[in-house]
N, CA, C and O atoms as a Tinker XYZ file with bonds, in Angstrom:
   392  protein
     1  N      0.822000   -1.184000    0.000000    73     2
     2  CA     0.000000    0.000000    0.000000    64     1     3
     3  C      0.871000    1.254000    0.000000    63     2     4     5
     4  O      0.484000    2.288000   -0.546000    81     3
     5  N      2.049000    1.155000    0.617000    73     3     6
     6  CA     2.933000    2.314000    0.676000    64     5     7
     7  C      3.400000    2.740000   -0.717000    63     6     8     9
     8  O      3.758000    3.900000   -0.921000    81     7
     9  N      3.398000    1.822000   -1.663000    73     7    10
    10  CA     3.845000    2.132000   -3.023000    64     9    11
    11  C      2.712000    2.601000   -3.933000    63    10    12    13
    12  O      2.954000    3.041000   -5.057000    81    11
    13  N      1.500000    2.507000   -3.452000    73    11    14
    14  CA     0.338000    2.832000   -4.287000    64    13    15
    15  C      0.164000    4.330000   -4.461000    63    14    16    17
    16  O      0.452000    5.109000   -3.552000    81    15
    17  N     -0.312000    4.728000   -5.640000    73    15    18
    18  CA    -0.699000    6.121000   -5.867000    64    17    19
    19  C     -2.043000    6.416000   -5.218000    63    18    20    21
    20  O     -2.326000    7.552000   -4.836000    81    19
    21  N     -2.879000    5.362000   -5.097000    73    19    22
    22  CA    -4.211000    5.545000   -4.512000    64    21    23
    23  C     -4.640000    4.245000   -3.846000    63    22    24    25
    24  O     -4.533000    3.170000   -4.437000    81    23
    25  N     -5.123000    4.350000   -2.620000    73    23    26
    26  CA    -5.736000    3.227000   -1.908000    64    25    27
    27  C     -7.167000    3.662000   -1.644000    63    26    28    29
    28  O     -7.398000    4.688000   -1.004000    81    27
    29  N     -8.129000    2.887000   -2.133000    73    27    30
    30  CA    -9.521000    3.334000   -2.042000    64    29    31
    31  C    -10.472000    2.146000   -2.074000    63    30    32    33
    32  O    -10.077000    1.004000   -2.309000    81    31
    33  N    -11.723000    2.455000   -1.833000    73    31    34
    34  CA   -12.788000    1.468000   -1.983000    64    33    35
    35  C    -12.959000    1.169000   -3.467000    63    34    36    37
    36  O    -12.323000    1.802000   -4.310000    81    35
    37  N    -13.803000    0.220000   -3.781000    73    35    38
    38  CA   -14.045000   -0.119000   -5.193000    64    37    39
    39  C    -14.523000    1.103000   -5.974000    63    38    40    41
    40  O    -14.001000    1.399000   -7.048000    81    39
    41  N    -15.511000    1.808000   -5.437000    73    39    42
    42  CA   -16.010000    2.988000   -6.157000    64    41    43
    43  C    -14.939000    4.076000   -6.219000    63    42    44    45
    44  O    -14.850000    4.808000   -7.205000    81    43
    45  N    -14.138000    4.181000   -5.182000    73    43    46
    46  CA   -13.046000    5.153000   -5.186000    64    45    47
    47  C    -12.002000    4.835000   -6.240000    63    46    48    49
    48  O    -11.471000    5.739000   -6.886000    81    47
    49  N    -11.703000    3.546000   -6.419000    73    47    50
    50  CA   -10.740000    3.136000   -7.455000    64    49    51
    51  C    -11.280000    3.440000   -8.849000    63    50    52    53
    52  O    -10.556000    3.928000   -9.717000    81    51
    53  N    -12.554000    3.147000   -9.047000    73    51    54
    54  CA   -13.161000    3.400000  -10.352000    64    53    55
    55  C    -13.086000    4.887000  -10.692000    63    54    56    57
    56  O    -12.706000    5.266000  -11.800000    81    55
    57  N    -13.451000    5.715000   -9.730000    73    55    58
    58  CA   -13.435000    7.159000   -9.948000    64    57    59
    59  C    -12.009000    7.668000  -10.174000    63    58    60    61
    60  O    -11.777000    8.484000  -11.066000    81    59
    61  N    -11.058000    7.193000   -9.376000    73    59    62
    62  CA    -9.674000    7.635000   -9.531000    64    61    63
    63  C     -9.141000    7.251000  -10.909000    63    62    64    65
    64  O     -8.454000    8.040000  -11.557000    81    63
    65  N     -9.462000    6.033000  -11.352000    73    63    66
    66  CA    -8.994000    5.575000  -12.666000    64    65    67
    67  C     -9.605000    6.398000  -13.791000    63    66    68    69
    68  O     -8.949000    6.646000  -14.803000    81    67
    69  N    -10.837000    6.819000  -13.629000    73    67    70
    70  CA   -11.470000    7.686000  -14.636000    64    69    71
    71  C    -10.743000    9.024000  -14.743000    63    70    72    73
    72  O    -10.536000    9.541000  -15.840000    81    71
    73  N    -10.361000    9.577000  -13.597000    73    71    74
    74  CA    -9.819000   10.937000  -13.551000    64    73    75
    75  C     -8.314000   11.043000  -13.798000    63    74    76    77
    76  O     -7.835000   12.076000  -14.267000    81    75
    77  N     -7.569000    9.988000  -13.488000    73    75    78
    78  CA    -6.125000   10.094000  -13.608000    64    77    79
    79  C     -5.710000   10.240000  -15.072000    63    78    80    81
    80  O     -6.321000    9.628000  -15.948000    81    79
    81  N     -4.688000   11.038000  -15.347000    73    79    82
    82  CA    -4.196000   11.149000  -16.723000    64    81    83
    83  C     -3.328000    9.963000  -17.129000    63    82    84    85
    84  O     -2.962000    9.832000  -18.297000    81    83
    85  N     -2.997000    9.099000  -16.170000    73    83    86
    86  CA    -2.155000    7.930000  -16.478000    64    85    87
    87  C     -2.826000    7.063000  -17.536000    63    86    88    89
    88  O     -4.046000    6.901000  -17.527000    81    87
    89  N     -2.045000    6.515000  -18.431000    73    87    90
    90  CA    -2.584000    5.659000  -19.496000    64    89    91
    91  C     -2.452000    4.176000  -19.162000    63    90    92    93
    92  O     -3.178000    3.352000  -19.718000    81    91
    93  N     -1.534000    3.829000  -18.260000    73    91    94
    94  CA    -1.362000    2.451000  -17.818000    64    93    95
    95  C     -1.447000    2.441000  -16.297000    63    94    96    97
    96  O     -0.767000    3.213000  -15.622000    81    95
    97  N     -2.289000    1.560000  -15.766000    73    95    98
    98  CA    -2.551000    1.544000  -14.329000    64    97    99
    99  C     -2.433000    0.113000  -13.812000    63    98   100   101
   100  O     -3.063000   -0.805000  -14.336000    81    99
   101  N     -1.618000   -0.058000  -12.777000    73    99   102
   102  CA    -1.521000   -1.344000  -12.090000    64   101   103
   103  C     -2.630000   -1.401000  -11.049000    63   102   104   105
   104  O     -2.807000   -0.465000  -10.269000    81   103
   105  N     -3.372000   -2.496000  -11.040000    73   103   106
   106  CA    -4.517000   -2.622000  -10.140000    64   105   107
   107  C     -4.241000   -3.757000   -9.160000    63   106   108   109
   108  O     -4.075000   -4.909000   -9.562000    81   107
   109  N     -4.195000   -3.427000   -7.881000    73   107   110
   110  CA    -3.902000   -4.413000   -6.848000    64   109   111
   111  C     -5.124000   -4.808000   -6.054000    63   110   112   113
   112  O     -5.140000   -4.686000   -4.829000    81   111
   113  N     -6.144000   -5.279000   -6.737000    73   111   114
   114  CA    -7.361000   -5.732000   -6.056000    64   113   115
   115  C     -7.917000   -6.930000   -6.810000    63   114   116   117
   116  O     -7.275000   -7.433000   -7.732000    81   115
   117  N     -9.075000   -7.382000   -6.439000    73   115   118
   118  CA    -9.720000   -8.529000   -7.077000    64   117   119
   119  C     -9.801000   -8.298000   -8.580000    63   118   120   121
   120  O    -10.274000   -7.254000   -9.031000    81   119
   121  N     -9.338000   -9.275000   -9.351000    73   119   122
   122  CA    -9.227000   -9.083000  -10.807000    64   121   123
   123  C    -10.573000   -8.902000  -11.503000    63   122   124   125
   124  O    -10.618000   -8.461000  -12.652000    81   123
   125  N    -11.659000   -9.235000  -10.830000    73   123   126
   126  CA   -12.973000   -9.013000  -11.413000    64   125   127
   127  C    -13.255000   -7.544000  -11.685000    63   126   128   129
   128  O    -14.085000   -7.219000  -12.534000    81   127
   129  N    -12.575000   -6.653000  -10.975000    73   127   130
   130  CA   -12.771000   -5.222000  -11.168000    64   129   131
   131  C    -12.180000   -4.740000  -12.493000    63   130   132   133
   132  O    -12.586000   -3.698000  -13.008000    81   131
   133  N    -11.241000   -5.476000  -13.041000    73   131   134
   134  CA   -10.588000   -5.046000  -14.286000    64   133   135
   135  C    -11.587000   -4.852000  -15.419000    63   134   136   137
   136  O    -11.460000   -3.906000  -16.196000    81   135
   137  N    -12.569000   -5.726000  -15.524000    73   135   138
   138  CA   -13.571000   -5.607000  -16.592000    64   137   139
   139  C    -14.288000   -4.254000  -16.493000    63   138   140   141
   140  O    -14.456000   -3.560000  -17.496000    81   139
   141  N    -14.702000   -3.893000  -15.291000    73   139   142
   142  CA   -15.398000   -2.615000  -15.085000    64   141   143
   143  C    -14.489000   -1.433000  -15.429000    63   142   144   145
   144  O    -14.916000   -0.486000  -16.089000    81   143
   145  N    -13.236000   -1.497000  -14.977000    73   143   146
   146  CA   -12.304000   -0.402000  -15.249000    64   145   147
   147  C    -12.066000   -0.244000  -16.750000    63   146   148   149
   148  O    -12.041000    0.873000  -17.265000    81   147
   149  N    -11.896000   -1.353000  -17.439000    73   147   150
   150  CA   -11.658000   -1.305000  -18.894000    64   149   151
   151  C    -12.883000   -0.789000  -19.633000    63   150   152   153
   152  O    -12.760000   -0.081000  -20.633000    81   151
   153  N    -14.058000   -1.142000  -19.143000    73   151   154
   154  CA   -15.293000   -0.669000  -19.757000    64   153   155
   155  C    -15.449000    0.842000  -19.571000    63   154   156   157
   156  O    -15.838000    1.551000  -20.500000    81   155
   157  N    -15.145000    1.326000  -18.370000    73   155   158
   158  CA   -15.290000    2.755000  -18.068000    64   157   159
   159  C    -14.220000    3.619000  -18.735000    63   158   160   161
   160  O    -14.477000    4.771000  -19.083000    81   159
   161  N    -13.031000    3.064000  -18.909000    73   159   162
   162  CA   -11.908000    3.846000  -19.471000    64   161   163
   163  C    -11.192000    3.018000  -20.540000    63   162   164   165
   164  O    -10.062000    2.577000  -20.328000    81   163
   165  N    -11.837000    2.806000  -21.673000    73   163   166
   166  CA   -11.266000    1.928000  -22.696000    64   165   167
   167  C     -9.952000    2.440000  -23.299000    63   166   168   169
   168  O     -9.208000    1.674000  -23.911000    81   167
   169  N     -9.673000    3.722000  -23.127000    73   167   170
   170  CA    -8.439000    4.282000  -23.681000    64   169   171
   171  C     -7.232000    3.993000  -22.789000    63   170   172   173
   172  O     -6.101000    4.310000  -23.158000    81   171
   173  N     -7.464000    3.390000  -21.612000    73   171   174
   174  CA    -6.390000    3.107000  -20.666000    64   173   175
   175  C     -6.112000    1.609000  -20.604000    63   174   176   177
   176  O     -6.961000    0.786000  -20.946000    81   175
   177  N     -4.903000    1.279000  -20.160000    73   175   178
   178  CA    -4.503000   -0.117000  -19.999000    64   177   179
   179  C     -4.456000   -0.427000  -18.510000    63   178   180   181
   180  O     -3.781000    0.264000  -17.748000    81   179
   181  N     -5.174000   -1.465000  -18.097000    73   179   182
   182  CA    -5.218000   -1.875000  -16.704000    64   181   183
   183  C     -4.549000   -3.237000  -16.569000    63   182   184   185
   184  O     -4.916000   -4.193000  -17.252000    81   183
   185  N     -3.569000   -3.310000  -15.684000    73   183   186
   186  CA    -2.813000   -4.535000  -15.477000    64   185   187
   187  C     -2.976000   -4.993000  -14.028000    63   186   188   189
   188  O     -2.831000   -4.187000  -13.109000    81   187
   189  N     -3.275000   -6.274000  -13.814000    73   187   190
   190  CA    -3.394000   -6.748000  -12.433000    64   189   191
   191  C     -2.012000   -6.883000  -11.796000    63   190   192   193
   192  O     -1.058000   -7.307000  -12.448000    81   191
   193  N     -1.913000   -6.522000  -10.523000    73   191   194
   194  CA    -0.662000   -6.737000   -9.797000    64   193   195
   195  C     -0.409000   -8.237000   -9.707000    63   194   196   197
   196  O      0.731000   -8.691000   -9.801000    81   195
   197  N     -1.489000   -9.005000   -9.523000    73   195   198
   198  CA    -1.378000  -10.460000   -9.495000    64   197   199
   199  C     -2.598000  -11.069000  -10.168000    63   198   200   201
   200  O     -3.730000  -10.723000   -9.832000    81   199
   201  N     -2.377000  -11.971000  -11.114000    73   199   202
   202  CA    -3.522000  -12.649000  -11.737000    64   201   203
   203  C     -4.186000  -13.636000  -10.777000    63   202   204   205
   204  O     -5.244000  -14.184000  -11.086000    81   203
   205  N     -3.575000  -13.863000   -9.621000    73   203   206
   206  CA    -4.132000  -14.782000   -8.633000    64   205   207
   207  C     -5.102000  -14.094000   -7.672000    63   206   208   209
   208  O     -5.684000  -14.751000   -6.809000    81   207
   209  N     -5.279000  -12.788000   -7.811000    73   207   210
   210  CA    -6.181000  -12.041000   -6.927000    64   209   211
   211  C     -7.625000  -12.251000   -7.361000    63   210   212   213
   212  O     -8.310000  -11.324000   -7.793000    81   211
   213  N     -8.058000  -13.479000   -7.235000    73   211   214
   214  CA    -9.397000  -13.864000   -7.668000    64   213   215
   215  C    -10.137000  -14.422000   -6.469000    63   214   216   217
   216  O     -9.703000  -15.410000   -5.875000    81   215
   217  N    -11.245000  -13.805000   -6.109000    73   215   218
   218  CA   -12.012000  -14.231000   -4.943000    64   217   219
   219  C    -13.255000  -14.991000   -5.400000    63   218   220   221
   220  O    -14.246000  -14.375000   -5.793000    81   219
   221  N    -13.213000  -16.323000   -5.352000    73   219   222
   222  CA   -14.375000  -17.095000   -5.804000    64   221   223
   223  C    -15.614000  -16.841000   -4.951000    63   222   224   225
   224  O    -16.733000  -16.956000   -5.451000    81   223
   225  N    -15.440000  -16.495000   -3.669000    73   223   226
   226  CA   -16.595000  -16.239000   -2.812000    64   225   227
   227  C    -17.371000  -15.001000   -3.250000    63   226   228   229
   228  O    -18.594000  -14.958000   -3.117000    81   227
   229  N    -16.672000  -13.995000   -3.772000    73   227   230
   230  CA   -17.368000  -12.793000   -4.237000    64   229   231
   231  C    -18.315000  -13.128000   -5.390000    63   230   232   233
   232  O    -19.373000  -12.514000   -5.529000    81   231
   233  N    -17.936000  -14.084000   -6.198000    73   231   234
   234  CA   -18.756000  -14.445000   -7.355000    64   233   235
   235  C    -19.980000  -15.270000   -6.960000    63   234   236   237
   236  O    -20.876000  -15.482000   -7.777000    81   235
   237  N    -20.019000  -15.731000   -5.722000    73   235   238
   238  CA   -21.179000  -16.487000   -5.246000    64   237   239
   239  C    -22.318000  -15.556000   -4.836000    63   238   240   241
   240  O    -23.474000  -15.978000   -4.788000    81   239
   241  N    -22.005000  -14.304000   -4.543000    73   239   242
   242  CA   -23.033000  -13.337000   -4.141000    64   241   243
   243  C    -23.824000  -12.871000   -5.354000    63   242   244   245
   244  O    -23.261000  -12.519000   -6.390000    81   243
   245  N    -25.132000  -12.880000   -5.201000    73   243   246
   246  CA   -25.995000  -12.365000   -6.260000    64   245   247
   247  C    -27.040000  -11.456000   -5.622000    63   246   248   249
   248  O    -27.288000  -11.528000   -4.419000    81   247
   249  N    -27.635000  -10.621000   -6.424000    73   247   250
   250  CA   -28.694000   -9.747000   -5.922000    64   249   251
   251  C    -29.853000  -10.578000   -5.378000    63   250   252   253
   252  O    -30.437000  -10.243000   -4.347000    81   251
   253  N    -30.177000  -11.655000   -6.072000    73   251   254
   254  CA   -31.273000  -12.521000   -5.633000    64   253   255
   255  C    -30.987000  -13.117000   -4.247000    63   254   256   257
   256  O    -31.869000  -13.148000   -3.390000    81   255
   257  N    -29.751000  -13.589000   -4.033000    73   255   258
   258  CA   -29.398000  -14.160000   -2.730000    64   257   259
   259  C    -29.424000  -13.104000   -1.632000    63   258   260   261
   260  O    -29.793000  -13.402000   -0.496000    81   259
   261  N    -29.044000  -11.890000   -1.955000    73   259   262
   262  CA   -29.074000  -10.816000   -0.980000    64   261   263
   263  C    -30.525000  -10.519000   -0.573000    63   262   264   265
   264  O    -30.821000  -10.337000    0.608000    81   263
   265  N    -31.410000  -10.474000   -1.550000    73   263   266
   266  CA   -32.822000  -10.226000   -1.256000    64   265   267
   267  C    -33.360000  -11.344000   -0.367000    63   266   268   269
   268  O    -34.064000  -11.069000    0.605000    81   267
   269  N    -33.040000  -12.599000   -0.682000    73   267   270
   270  CA   -33.505000  -13.718000    0.147000    64   269   271
   271  C    -33.017000  -13.570000    1.583000    63   270   272   273
   272  O    -33.780000  -13.766000    2.529000    81   271
   273  N    -31.740000  -13.222000    1.740000    73   271   274
   274  CA   -31.166000  -13.086000    3.082000    64   273   275
   275  C    -31.873000  -11.979000    3.863000    63   274   276   277
   276  O    -32.133000  -12.128000    5.057000    81   275
   277  N    -32.183000  -10.868000    3.188000    73   275   278
   278  CA   -32.869000   -9.768000    3.864000    64   277   279
   279  C    -34.324000  -10.114000    4.175000    63   278   280   281
   280  O    -34.845000   -9.716000    5.217000    81   279
   281  N    -34.976000  -10.846000    3.289000    73   279   282
   282  CA   -36.368000  -11.239000    3.530000    64   281   283
   283  C    -36.468000  -12.208000    4.708000    63   282   284   285
   284  O    -37.349000  -12.084000    5.559000    81   283
   285  N    -35.556000  -13.165000    4.740000    73   283   286
   286  CA   -35.606000  -14.209000    5.764000    64   285   287
   287  C    -34.921000  -13.798000    7.070000    63   286   288   289
   288  O    -35.164000  -14.400000    8.116000    81   287
   289  N    -34.063000  -12.769000    7.009000    73   287   290
   290  CA   -33.280000  -12.344000    8.175000    64   289   291
   291  C    -32.625000  -13.556000    8.848000    63   290   292   293
   292  O    -32.589000  -13.668000   10.073000    81   291
   293  N    -32.116000  -14.449000    8.013000    73   291   294
   294  CA   -31.560000  -15.712000    8.488000    64   293   295
   295  C    -30.132000  -15.564000    9.002000    63   294   296   297
   296  O    -29.734000  -16.264000    9.933000    81   295
   297  N    -29.371000  -14.670000    8.412000    73   295   298
   298  CA   -27.957000  -14.562000    8.742000    64   297   299
   299  C    -27.700000  -13.366000    9.647000    63   298   300   301
   300  O    -28.062000  -12.236000    9.319000    81   299
   301  N    -27.080000  -13.624000   10.771000    73   299   302
   302  CA   -26.760000  -12.557000   11.718000    64   301   303
   303  C    -25.362000  -12.035000   11.404000    63   302   304   305
   304  O    -24.408000  -12.802000   11.282000    81   303
   305  N    -25.265000  -10.733000   11.278000    73   303   306
   306  CA   -23.978000  -10.086000   11.010000    64   305   307
   307  C    -23.617000   -9.264000   12.231000    63   306   308   309
   308  O    -24.407000   -8.442000   12.696000    81   307
   309  N    -22.418000   -9.490000   12.746000    73   307   310
   310  CA   -21.963000   -8.698000   13.886000    64   309   311
   311  C    -20.754000   -7.878000   13.449000    63   310   312   313
   312  O    -19.894000   -8.341000   12.699000    81   311
   313  N    -20.720000   -6.665000   13.938000    73   311   314
   314  CA   -19.657000   -5.735000   13.577000    64   313   315
   315  C    -19.092000   -5.149000   14.870000    63   314   316   317
   316  O    -19.837000   -4.793000   15.784000    81   315
   317  N    -17.778000   -5.059000   14.929000    73   315   318
   318  CA   -17.132000   -4.498000   16.116000    64   317   319
   319  C    -17.623000   -3.066000   16.339000    63   318   320   321
   320  O    -17.818000   -2.323000   15.377000    81   319
   321  N    -17.823000   -2.675000   17.597000    73   319   322
   322  CA   -18.339000   -1.328000   17.901000    64   321   323
   323  C    -17.514000   -0.200000   17.281000    63   322   324   325
   324  O    -18.074000    0.812000   16.860000    81   323
   325  N    -16.204000   -0.361000   17.220000    73   323   326
   326  CA   -15.364000    0.703000   16.662000    64   325   327
   327  C    -15.541000    0.845000   15.148000    63   326   328   329
   328  O    -15.171000    1.869000   14.574000    81   327
   329  N    -16.095000   -0.160000   14.515000    73   327   330
   330  CA   -16.411000   -0.094000   13.083000    64   329   331
   331  C    -17.877000    0.321000   12.908000    63   330   332   333
   332  O    -18.205000    1.104000   12.017000    81   331
   333  N    -18.742000   -0.205000   13.755000    73   331   334
   334  CA   -20.181000    0.037000   13.627000    64   333   335
   335  C    -20.551000    1.511000   13.788000    63   334   336   337
   336  O    -21.394000    2.022000   13.051000    81   335
   337  N    -19.929000    2.193000   14.742000    73   335   338
   338  CA   -20.273000    3.600000   14.993000    64   337   339
   339  C    -20.057000    4.482000   13.777000    63   338   340   341
   340  O    -20.996000    5.137000   13.324000    81   339
   341  N    -18.828000    4.519000   13.228000    73   339   342
   342  CA   -18.595000    5.347000   12.036000    64   341   343
   343  C    -19.435000    4.888000   10.835000    63   342   344   345
   344  O    -19.885000    5.720000   10.046000    81   343
   345  N    -19.647000    3.582000   10.691000    73   343   346
   346  CA   -20.453000    3.085000    9.572000    64   345   347
   347  C    -21.900000    3.554000    9.720000    63   346   348   349
   348  O    -22.531000    3.951000    8.740000    81   347
   349  N    -22.416000    3.507000   10.934000    73   347   350
   350  CA   -23.790000    3.944000   11.181000    64   349   351
   351  C    -23.954000    5.429000   10.849000    63   350   352   353
   352  O    -24.954000    5.835000   10.257000    81   351
   353  N    -22.956000    6.236000   11.239000    73   351   354
   354  CA   -23.015000    7.677000   10.937000    64   353   355
   355  C    -22.994000    7.919000    9.425000    63   354   356   357
   356  O    -23.717000    8.781000    8.924000    81   355
   357  N    -22.173000    7.165000    8.705000    73   355   358
   358  CA   -22.106000    7.328000    7.249000    64   357   359
   359  C    -23.440000    6.960000    6.604000    63   358   360   361
   360  O    -23.910000    7.653000    5.702000    81   359
   361  N    -24.041000    5.879000    7.062000    73   359   362
   362  CA   -25.336000    5.460000    6.510000    64   361   363
   363  C    -26.410000    6.493000    6.836000    63   362   364   365
   364  O    -27.241000    6.812000    5.986000    81   363
   365  N    -26.399000    7.014000    8.053000    73   363   366
   366  CA   -27.370000    8.042000    8.430000    64   365   367
   367  C    -27.251000    9.270000    7.524000    63   366   368   369
   368  O    -28.260000    9.825000    7.091000    81   367
   369  N    -26.013000    9.691000    7.238000    73   367   370
   370  CA   -25.809000   10.847000    6.357000    64   369   371
   371  C    -26.351000   10.559000    4.952000    63   370   372   373
   372  O    -26.960000   11.427000    4.327000    81   371
   373  N    -26.127000    9.341000    4.463000    73   371   374
   374  CA   -26.634000    8.981000    3.129000    64   373   375
   375  C    -28.160000    8.999000    3.121000    63   374   376   377
   376  O    -28.771000    9.468000    2.161000    81   375
   377  N    -28.775000    8.491000    4.184000    73   375   378
   378  CA   -30.241000    8.479000    4.249000    64   377   379
   379  C    -30.814000    9.885000    4.354000    63   378   380   381
   380  O    -31.883000   10.164000    3.809000    81   379
   381  N    -30.105000   10.778000    5.057000    73   379   382
   382  CA   -30.559000   12.159000    5.162000    64   381   383
   383  C    -30.545000   12.840000    3.785000    63   382   384   385
   384  O    -31.429000   13.640000    3.478000    81   383
   385  N    -29.560000   12.525000    2.977000    73   383   386
   386  CA   -29.462000   13.100000    1.636000    64   385   387
   387  C    -30.590000   12.581000    0.749000    63   386   388   389
   388  O    -31.186000   13.332000   -0.023000    81   387
   389  N    -30.874000   11.275000    0.873000    73   387   390
   390  CA   -31.914000   10.653000    0.066000    64   389   391
   391  C    -33.251000   11.164000    0.497000    63   390   392
   392  O    -34.274000   10.764000   -0.059000    81   391
């Protein structure tokens, strides 16, 4: 991370890649993001830091499964208080805007 020009969330990476004047960008995250980056900025070259950065579990998530989980409230998610507080404030701000 110390060598990176930008460390960000997925949406932050997408936005940074759109705005940067760089024509070749090394991407050090899940390789599934490369398709989106190439689609958004076809004039740029995106190279994975590692072709092994493939998370098969991420590909198991679908919108349909998320809806089922929310409808059934079957899965309990616990978050550490030091993470939950700032996350709750961020969500509250987003809801206030909406």
